[in-house]
C-alpha positions as CSV (number, residue, x, y, z in Angstrom):
1,M,36.0,36.1,-6.2
2,T,35.0,39.5,-5.2
3,A,32.2,40.9,-3.3
4,P,30.0,41.9,-6.6
5,D,31.0,38.0,-8.0
6,T,29.2,36.9,-4.9
7,G,26.1,38.6,-5.4
8,L,26.6,37.8,-9.1
9,A,26.2,33.8,-7.8
10,M,23.0,35.3,-5.0
11,K,21.3,36.6,-8.6
12,H,21.5,33.8,-10.3
13,L,19.9,31.5,-7.4
14,H,17.7,33.9,-6.7
15,E,16.3,33.6,-10.5
16,A,16.5,30.2,-10.7
17,V,13.9,29.8,-7.2
18,T,11.2,31.9,-9.1
19,R,11.9,29.8,-12.6
20,E,11.1,27.1,-10.1
21,R,8.2,28.5,-8.3
22,A,7.0,29.4,-12.5
23,G,7.4,25.8,-13.4
24,D,9.9,26.6,-15.7
25,Y,12.3,24.2,-14.9
26,E,15.2,23.9,-17.5
27,R,16.0,27.9,-17.1
28,A,15.4,27.4,-13.2
29,L,18.4,24.7,-13.8
30,R,20.6,26.7,-16.1
31,A,20.3,29.5,-13.8
32,A,20.8,26.9,-10.1
33,Q,24.0,25.3,-12.2
34,D,25.1,28.9,-12.9
35,A,24.7,30.0,-9.2
36,L,26.7,26.4,-8.6
37,T,29.8,27.9,-10.2
38,G,30.1,31.1,-8.5
39,F,29.3,29.9,-4.8
40,A,32.3,27.0,-5.4
41,T,34.7,29.3,-7.5
42,A,34.0,31.9,-3.8
43,R,34.4,28.6,-1.6
44,D,31.0,29.9,-0.1
45,R,30.2,26.5,1.4
46,T,26.5,28.0,2.5
47,G,25.6,29.2,-1.0
48,S,26.9,25.6,-2.8
49,A,24.6,23.7,-0.4
50,A,21.7,25.9,-1.1
51,A,22.8,25.7,-5.0
52,H,22.8,22.1,-4.8
53,H,19.5,21.7,-2.9
54,L,18.0,23.6,-5.4
55,L,19.4,21.3,-8.5
56,A,17.8,18.5,-6.1
57,I,14.7,19.5,-5.8
58,L,14.7,20.9,-9.7
59,H,16.4,17.2,-11.4
60,A,13.5,15.7,-8.8
61,H,10.8,17.6,-10.6
62,V,12.2,16.5,-13.9
63,G,12.1,13.6,-13.6
64,R,15.4,12.9,-12.8
65,P,16.3,11.1,-9.2
66,D,19.7,9.7,-9.9
67,K,21.1,13.2,-10.6
68,A,18.9,14.6,-7.7
69,L,20.2,12.3,-5.3
70,E,23.8,13.5,-6.2
71,H,23.6,16.7,-6.0
72,L,21.8,16.0,-2.3
73,N,25.1,14.0,-1.2
74,A,27.3,16.8,-2.1
75,A,25.2,19.3,-0.5
76,A,25.3,17.2,3.4
77,P,28.9,17.8,3.9
78,L,28.7,21.7,3.0
79,R,25.4,21.9,5.3
80,E,27.3,20.3,8.2
81,S,30.6,22.1,7.9
82,T,28.2,25.0,8.2
83,G,26.9,24.0,11.6
84,D,23.6,24.0,9.7
85,W,21.9,21.1,11.7
86,A,18.1,22.5,10.3
87,G,19.2,22.4,6.7
88,L,20.9,19.1,7.1
89,A,17.7,17.4,7.8
90,S,15.8,19.5,5.1
91,L,18.2,17.6,2.5
92,H,17.8,14.1,4.6
93,Q,14.1,14.1,4.1
94,M,14.8,15.1,0.6
95,R,16.8,11.8,0.3
96,F,14.2,9.8,2.1
97,E,11.6,10.9,-0.2
98,V,13.5,10.0,-3.5
99,A,14.7,6.7,-2.1
100,L,11.5,5.8,-1.6
101,G,10.5,7.0,-4.6
102,L,12.9,4.7,-6.0
103,G,11.5,1.6,-4.0
104,N,15.1,1.8,-2.5
105,Y,14.4,1.2,1.8
106,E,17.4,0.9,2.5
107,G,18.0,4.7,1.3
108,C,14.9,5.3,3.0
109,R,16.6,4.3,6.5
110,A,19.5,5.6,6.0
111,A,18.4,8.9,5.4
112,A,16.0,9.1,8.0
113,E,18.4,8.2,10.5
114,S,20.8,10.7,9.3
115,M,17.6,13.0,9.7
116,L,17.5,11.6,13.0
117,A,20.8,12.6,14.0
118,A,21.2,16.2,12.2
119,L,18.0,17.0,14.8
120,A,19.1,15.5,17.9
121,K,21.6,18.6,17.6
122,V,19.0,21.1,17.4
123,G,16.7,19.5,20.0
124,D,13.7,19.4,17.7
125,R,11.4,17.2,19.3
126,S,8.9,17.0,16.9
127,G,10.6,17.0,13.8
128,Q,12.3,14.2,15.5
129,A,9.3,12.5,16.3
130,S,8.0,12.9,12.1
131,A,11.8,11.3,11.5
132,L,11.2,8.8,13.7
133,H,7.8,7.8,12.3
134,Q,8.9,7.7,8.5
135,L,11.8,5.4,9.3
136,A,9.6,3.0,11.4
137,Q,7.2,2.8,8.7
138,I,9.2,2.1,6.0
139,L,10.8,-1.1,8.5
140,V,7.3,-2.1,9.4
141,G,6.7,-2.0,5.4
142,S,9.9,-4.0,5.0
143,G,8.9,-6.9,7.6
144,Q,11.4,-5.2,10.0
145,V,9.3,-5.7,12.8
146,Q,11.0,-6.1,16.1
147,D,13.4,-2.9,14.5
148,A,10.5,-0.8,14.1
149,Q,9.1,-1.5,17.6
150,S,11.4,0.0,19.3
151,L,10.9,2.8,17.1
152,V,7.9,3.2,18.1
153,E,8.5,3.4,21.7
154,Q,11.1,6.2,21.1
155,G,8.0,8.1,19.0
156,L,6.0,6.8,22.1
157,W,7.9,8.2,24.4
158,L,8.8,11.7,22.4
159,T,5.2,12.4,21.7
160,D,3.6,11.7,25.3
161,G,3.1,15.1,26.1
162,V,0.3,18.0,26.2
163,G,0.4,19.1,22.6
164,E,1.3,15.9,20.8
165,E,-2.1,14.0,20.8
166,R,-2.0,13.7,16.9
167,G,1.7,12.2,17.1
168,R,0.8,10.1,19.5
169,S,-2.2,9.1,17.7
170,A,0.2,8.4,14.7
171,F,2.9,6.6,16.5
172,L,-0.2,4.7,18.2
173,L,-1.5,3.5,14.8
174,L,2.1,2.5,13.6
175,A,2.1,0.3,17.3
176,A,-0.9,-1.9,16.3
177,Q,0.5,-2.3,12.9
178,V,3.5,-4.1,15.3
179,D,1.2,-5.6,17.7
180,Q,-0.9,-6.9,15.0
181,L,1.9,-8.7,12.6
182,T,3.4,-10.3,16.4
183,G,0.1,-12.1,17.3
184,S,-1.5,-9.4,19.3
185,S,-4.5,-8.4,17.7
186,D,-6.4,-7.4,20.5
187,R,-4.1,-5.2,22.0
188,A,-4.0,-3.4,18.7
189,L,-7.7,-2.9,18.4
190,L,-7.2,-1.0,21.9
191,R,-4.3,0.9,20.4
192,C,-6.6,1.9,17.5
193,R,-9.3,2.9,19.9
194,E,-6.9,4.6,21.8
195,A,-5.3,6.9,18.3
196,L,-8.4,7.3,17.8
197,R,-9.8,9.3,21.5
198,L,-6.4,11.6,21.0
199,A,-6.8,12.0,17.1
200,R,-10.3,13.6,18.0
201,S,-8.6,15.5,21.1
202,A,-6.6,16.5,18.8
203,N,-9.4,18.6,16.8
204,S,-7.5,16.8,13.5
205,R,-9.6,15.5,10.5
206,A,-6.8,13.9,9.1
207,A,-5.7,11.9,12.1
208,V,-9.4,11.0,12.7
209,V,-9.7,9.7,9.4
210,D,-6.7,7.7,9.4
211,A,-7.4,6.2,12.8
212,L,-11.1,5.3,11.8
213,H,-9.7,3.5,8.8
214,Q,-6.8,1.8,10.4
215,L,-9.8,1.1,13.7
216,G,-12.0,-0.4,10.6
217,V,-9.5,-2.8,9.5
218,Q,-8.7,-4.3,13.0
219,L,-12.0,-4.7,13.7
220,S,-12.4,-6.4,10.8
221,V,-9.4,-8.7,11.2
222,T,-10.7,-9.4,15.1
223,G,-14.5,-10.4,13.3
224,R,-16.1,-7.7,14.7
225,L,-17.2,-6.7,10.9
226,Q,-20.5,-4.4,11.5
227,E,-19.1,-1.8,13.8
228,S,-15.3,-2.9,11.2
229,V,-18.2,-1.1,8.2
230,E,-19.8,1.8,10.4
231,R,-16.0,2.9,11.2
232,L,-14.8,2.6,7.8
233,E,-17.6,3.9,6.4
234,E,-16.8,7.0,8.7
235,A,-13.2,7.2,7.2
236,L,-15.1,7.2,3.6
237,D,-16.8,10.3,4.7
238,G,-13.9,12.2,5.8
239,R,-11.9,11.2,2.8
240,E,-14.5,12.9,0.9
241,V,-14.4,15.8,2.7
242,L,-10.5,16.0,2.6
243,R,-10.4,15.1,-1.0
244,D,-8.3,12.4,0.0
245,L,-8.2,10.2,-3.2
246,H,-5.3,8.0,-2.1
247,G,-7.1,7.3,1.1
248,R,-10.0,6.9,-0.5
249,G,-9.2,3.9,-2.8
250,A,-8.2,2.0,-0.1
251,T,-10.7,2.6,2.4
252,L,-13.3,1.6,-0.3
253,T,-10.4,-1.3,-0.9
254,E,-11.1,-2.3,2.5
255,L,-14.9,-1.4,2.9
256,A,-15.4,-3.9,0.0
257,A,-13.6,-6.7,1.6
258,V,-15.9,-6.5,5.2
259,E,-18.9,-6.3,2.1
260,E,-17.8,-9.3,0.9
261,R,-17.4,-11.2,3.9
262,L,-20.5,-10.5,5.3
263,G,-22.4,-11.5,2.2
264,R,-23.1,-8.2,0.3
265,H,-22.1,-9.1,-3.1
266,S,-24.1,-5.8,-4.6
267,E,-22.4,-3.4,-1.9
268,A,-19.0,-4.5,-2.5
269,I,-19.0,-4.6,-5.8
270,G,-20.2,-1.2,-5.4
271,R,-17.1,0.0,-3.5
272,L,-15.2,-1.7,-5.7
273,R,-16.5,0.1,-9.3
274,Y,-16.3,3.8,-7.1
275,A,-12.0,2.9,-5.5
276,A,-12.0,1.8,-10.0
277,R,-13.0,5.3,-10.6
278,T,-10.5,6.3,-7.8
279,Y,-7.9,5.1,-9.0
280,H,-8.5,6.2,-12.3
281,E,-8.5,10.1,-10.8
282,L,-5.5,9.4,-10.0
283,D,-4.0,7.6,-13.4
284,Q,-3.4,4.7,-11.1
285,P,-4.6,2.1,-14.1
286,G,-2.8,-0.5,-11.6
287,G,-5.4,0.5,-8.7
288,A,-8.5,-0.1,-11.4
289,L,-7.1,-3.1,-12.7
290,E,-6.8,-4.6,-9.1
291,A,-10.2,-3.3,-7.8
292,L,-12.1,-4.2,-11.4
293,H,-10.6,-7.7,-10.7
294,R,-11.7,-8.3,-7.4
295,A,-15.0,-7.0,-8.3
296,A,-15.4,-9.3,-11.2
297,E,-14.2,-12.0,-9.0
298,I,-17.2,-11.2,-6.4
299,A,-19.7,-11.2,-9.2
300,L,-19.0,-14.8,-10.3
301,A,-18.5,-15.9,-6.9
302,A,-22.1,-14.9,-6.7
303,E,-23.2,-16.0,-9.8
304,R,-23.7,-13.0,-11.2
305,G,-22.2,-14.0,-14.9
306,D,-24.0,-11.0,-17.2
307,E,-22.1,-8.7,-14.4
308,A,-18.9,-10.5,-13.9
309,L,-18.4,-10.2,-18.1
310,Q,-19.3,-6.3,-17.9
311,L,-16.9,-6.3,-15.0
312,S,-13.7,-8.4,-17.1
313,S,-14.5,-6.1,-19.9
314,E,-14.1,-2.9,-18.2
315,Q,-11.1,-4.6,-16.7
316,L,-9.6,-5.6,-20.7
317,H,-10.6,-1.7,-21.2
318,V,-8.5,-0.2,-18.6
319,A,-5.8,-2.4,-19.9
320,E,-5.7,-1.4,-23.1
321,A,-6.1,2.4,-22.7
322,S,-3.0,2.3,-20.1
323,G,-0.8,1.5,-23.0
324,D,1.1,-1.2,-20.3
325,P,1.3,-4.7,-22.7
326,A,1.5,-7.1,-20.4
327,A,-1.6,-5.6,-18.3
328,T,-3.2,-6.4,-21.4
329,A,-2.3,-9.9,-21.9
330,A,-2.4,-10.6,-18.3
331,A,-6.3,-9.1,-18.6
332,S,-6.7,-10.6,-22.0
333,F,-5.8,-14.3,-20.6
334,V,-8.5,-13.3,-18.0
335,H,-11.6,-12.6,-19.6
336,G,-10.8,-15.5,-21.8
337,A,-11.2,-17.4,-18.7
338,R,-13.7,-16.1,-17.5
339,L,-15.6,-16.2,-21.0
340,A,-14.9,-20.4,-20.8
341,R,-15.8,-20.7,-17.6
342,L,-19.3,-18.8,-18.5
343,G,-20.1,-21.2,-21.7
344,Q,-19.3,-18.7,-23.8
345,A,-16.4,-20.5,-25.1
346,P,-16.2,-19.5,-28.7
347,A,-15.9,-15.4,-27.3
348,S,-13.0,-17.0,-25.7
349,V,-11.0,-17.6,-28.6
350,E,-10.0,-14.2,-29.7
351,P,-8.6,-12.9,-26.4
352,F,-7.0,-16.1,-25.7
353,R,-4.9,-16.0,-28.8
354,R,-4.7,-12.1,-28.2
355,A,-2.6,-13.3,-24.6
356,A,-0.6,-15.4,-25.9
357,A,0.7,-13.1,-29.3
358,L,1.6,-10.0,-26.5
359,Q,2.8,-12.5,-24.1
360,R,5.3,-14.5,-26.3
361,S,6.2,-10.5,-27.5
362,L,7.2,-9.7,-24.7
363,G,9.2,-13.0,-24.0
364,L,7.3,-14.5,-21.2
365,P,7.3,-18.3,-23.3
366,E,5.7,-20.0,-20.0
367,A,2.6,-17.9,-20.0
368,A,2.6,-17.6,-23.9
369,A,2.1,-21.5,-23.5
370,V,-1.0,-21.6,-21.1
371,S,-2.4,-19.4,-23.0
372,D,-2.2,-21.5,-25.8
373,G,-3.1,-24.4,-23.8
374,M,-6.3,-22.7,-22.8
375,L,-6.9,-21.6,-26.6
376,G,-6.4,-25.5,-27.7
377,Q,-8.8,-26.7,-25.0
378,V,-11.8,-23.6,-25.9
379,L,-11.1,-25.3,-30.2
380,L,-11.0,-28.5,-29.3
381,A,-14.4,-28.5,-27.5
382,Q,-15.8,-26.6,-30.4
383,G,-14.5,-29.5,-33.4
384,Q,-11.3,-28.1,-34.0
385,T,-9.4,-30.8,-33.6
386,S,-6.4,-30.1,-35.7
387,E,-5.6,-27.0,-34.4
388,G,-6.6,-27.3,-30.6
389,A,-4.3,-30.5,-30.8
390,A,-1.3,-28.7,-31.8
391,L,-1.7,-26.1,-29.3
392,L,-2.0,-28.1,-26.2
393,Q,1.0,-30.7,-28.1
394,G,3.2,-26.9,-28.2
395,A,2.3,-25.6,-25.1
396,Y,2.6,-28.7,-23.4
397,K,6.6,-29.2,-25.1
398,T,7.4,-25.3,-23.8
399,L,6.1,-25.8,-20.6
400,R,7.5,-29.1,-19.7
401,A,11.1,-28.0,-21.6
402,L,11.0,-25.2,-18.8
403,G,9.9,-27.0,-16.0
404,S,6.5,-25.9,-15.0
405,P,4.1,-27.6,-12.8
406,N,1.2,-26.6,-15.5
407,A,2.4,-29.4,-17.7
408,D,1.3,-32.2,-15.7
409,D,-2.4,-30.8,-16.3
410,L,-1.8,-30.6,-19.6
411,H,-0.3,-34.0,-20.3
412,E,-3.1,-35.3,-18.9
413,L,-5.8,-33.9,-20.7
414,I,-3.3,-35.1,-23.9
415,S,-3.5,-38.5,-22.5
416,A,-6.9,-38.0,-22.0
417,L,-7.9,-37.4,-25.6
418,G,-5.6,-40.0,-26.7
419,E,-2.8,-37.7,-28.5
420,P,0.7,-39.1,-28.3
421,S,2.8,-36.6,-26.0
């Protein structure tokens, strides 16, 4: 390739970047592919690496993570061959993020370890600390506590200096998680308090909020419930200022748990309602469903039946709106069970029928049989003995064939009714 041809490849690359910034991903992909072809023909490793990296970003934008990983893997040896360690670390950071999105924790670990090696080449202590923190989080989350512990100690060493207060605060919070998992609750609490002190000295609102949240959780674990509420409320105020919706949902959920332990049922339910609205803002129906489910259970335990049914109806509505038939089936079953429990058996018939039908369509025979069994009991109680008995018999046979422990409960019920099983 001649120099003008290399220039053409660079022109394609610049076009791809411009279109990517404008959100025109498909045309950006075409331009980036043209750039890669040009650089590859010219055996320009630096240009090829840049084109591969951009193609990875674009494929991630349009929901093709596997293609993104292909380009990242192709770019890595090119960056390494040119000694571009900072660029290589950037590639591995993206590999980490893509693997995390796929739930591939082994991929996350491999990417973080490669990122650490690249950053060590250029002596980037801050970058190394960040990579260590990401890797340690993955290990803690996957239960590899001993491996995480050594990484946390490395991170604390890397951040033991003036100007490193924010990073050290983050590692202290991870260390507190490790302490809690290994049975050292009091030490974990001390770590959280020190993390908060450092975050405040670093004048970082986000770090302060994270420390307040984890301190609140740890105070709850150690039985200091009122102080836990106070710290979590401080964290919630910070989440509001930062417009941190994910954090707001998490803090509200923790607050609700503490309020429930204190017997403040109204407050707990209110927190969970707000959490559900937060997850709705985030377009995360799973989070909203979980919050509403917990709120309804608290209302039931507090003998607030009308409120429990209202929350249960909201839970069902969110499930229906999500378009997920499995979520709708589960919410229908739970709603039916709550109606039956609260003396509204006739109203529970339709939710149980719907749950069973959806579960059958989803290929969930055991769940469908349990729903049929509940429906059969309701119908028998209403005097519809023929259909009720048939449903119980059918549910029992299915559950017995599947080896389900639920079969024993139905067998006892059928025997008590004098029906042949």
